[in-house]
Residue, then its C-alpha position, 0 to 999 in steps of 0.5 A: m710017749r716016745p722020747q724026742r731029741h728036742w724039747f720043741p716039736w719044730a726043732r726035730p730033724g727034717f722039719v723044714r718050716m718054722s712059723r712066721i707068726p711071732r715075727l708077724i705079731g712083732y710087726g703088728f706091735m710095732a705098727a700099733a706103737a707107731l699108730l698110737a704115737a701118731v694119735m698121741k701127736k694129733e689128738g693129744v692123748e696122754t693116758i691109756g687107762p692108768l698108764p701114760a700113753v708114751a709108756v704103752a707106745l714104747f712097750l709095744g714097740m720094744v716087744g715088737v722089735m724083740l719078737v722080730f729080731t729074735d725070729l730073724m736071729v733064730r732063722g739065721l742060726y738054723a741056716q748056719v747050722d744047716a749049711a754046716k751040716r750039708r758041708e760036713e756031709g759033702d766032705 
Protein backbone atom coordinates (compact mmCIF):
# COMPACT_ATOMS: atom_id res chain seq x y z
CA MET A 1 0.00 0.00 0.00
CA ARG A 2 1.49 3.29 -1.04
CA PRO A 3 1.57 6.14 1.51
CA GLN A 4 -0.96 8.93 1.15
CA ARG A 5 -0.54 12.57 2.03
CA HIS A 6 -3.95 12.69 3.70
CA TRP A 7 -6.01 10.40 5.90
CA PHE A 8 -9.10 10.87 3.77
CA PRO A 9 -9.02 9.82 0.11
CA TRP A 10 -11.22 12.78 -0.92
CA ALA A 11 -8.58 15.18 0.45
CA ARG A 12 -5.89 14.13 -2.01
CA PRO A 13 -4.56 16.77 -4.40
CA GLY A 14 -6.44 17.03 -7.65
CA PHE A 15 -9.66 15.65 -6.23
CA VAL A 16 -12.18 18.35 -7.08
CA ARG A 17 -15.55 16.86 -6.11
CA MET A 18 -16.71 16.41 -2.53
CA SER A 19 -19.80 14.40 -1.73
CA ARG A 20 -22.96 16.33 -0.91
CA ILE A 21 -24.55 13.34 0.81
CA PRO A 22 -23.89 14.60 4.39
CA ARG A 23 -25.59 17.90 3.60
CA LEU A 24 -28.57 16.14 2.02
CA ILE A 25 -28.86 13.88 5.07
CA GLY A 26 -28.82 17.00 7.24
CA TYR A 27 -31.62 18.54 5.21
CA GLY A 28 -33.55 15.28 5.61
CA PHE A 29 -33.10 15.35 9.39
CA MET A 30 -34.31 18.94 9.53
CA ALA A 31 -37.33 18.08 7.39
CA ALA A 32 -38.09 15.08 9.62
CA ALA A 33 -37.91 17.31 12.70
CA ALA A 34 -40.31 19.83 11.12
CA LEU A 35 -42.68 17.04 10.08
CA LEU A 36 -42.57 15.55 13.57
CA ALA A 37 -43.32 18.97 15.08
CA ALA A 38 -46.31 19.37 12.76
CA VAL A 39 -47.62 15.91 13.68
CA MET A 40 -47.12 16.66 17.38
CA LYS A 41 -49.16 19.84 17.07
CA LYS A 42 -51.97 18.34 14.99
CA GLU A 43 -52.30 14.83 16.45
CA GLY A 44 -51.08 15.46 19.98
CA VAL A 45 -48.24 12.94 19.82
CA GLU A 46 -46.35 13.11 23.10
CA THR A 47 -43.94 10.18 23.03
CA ILE A 48 -41.97 8.20 20.48
CA GLY A 49 -41.12 4.95 22.17
CA PRO A 50 -39.66 5.76 25.58
CA LEU A 51 -38.61 9.30 24.58
CA PRO A 52 -40.61 12.52 24.60
CA ALA A 53 -41.43 13.58 21.04
CA VAL A 54 -40.05 17.07 21.64
CA ALA A 55 -36.65 15.60 22.53
CA VAL A 56 -36.62 13.52 19.35
CA ALA A 57 -37.59 16.53 17.21
CA LEU A 58 -34.94 18.74 18.81
CA PHE A 59 -32.27 16.06 18.42
CA LEU A 60 -33.09 15.45 14.75
CA GLY A 61 -33.08 19.17 14.03
CA MET A 62 -29.81 19.71 15.89
CA VAL A 63 -28.00 16.89 14.10
CA GLY A 64 -29.35 18.09 10.75
CA VAL A 65 -28.17 21.66 11.31
CA MET A 66 -24.74 20.40 12.43
CA LEU A 67 -24.34 18.30 9.27
CA VAL A 68 -25.38 21.11 6.94
CA PHE A 69 -23.32 23.78 8.72
CA THR A 70 -20.22 21.57 8.88
CA ASP A 71 -20.48 20.67 5.20
CA LEU A 72 -20.81 24.30 4.14
CA MET A 73 -17.94 25.42 6.38
CA VAL A 74 -15.60 22.71 5.05
CA ARG A 75 -16.50 23.65 1.47
CA GLY A 76 -15.78 27.31 2.25
CA LEU A 77 -12.45 26.41 3.83
CA TYR A 78 -11.40 24.34 0.84
CA ALA A 79 -12.44 27.15 -1.50
CA GLN A 80 -10.26 29.62 0.42
CA VAL A 81 -7.29 27.24 0.38
CA ASP A 82 -7.68 26.65 -3.36
CA ALA A 83 -7.92 30.40 -4.02
CA ALA A 84 -4.77 31.02 -1.98
CA LYS A 85 -2.90 28.30 -3.88
CA ARG A 86 -3.97 29.74 -7.24
CA ARG A 87 -2.96 33.23 -6.14
CA GLU A 88 0.42 31.90 -4.96
CA GLU A 89 1.00 30.05 -8.23
CA GLY A 90 0.08 33.16 -10.23
CA ASP A 91 2.72 35.33 -8.53
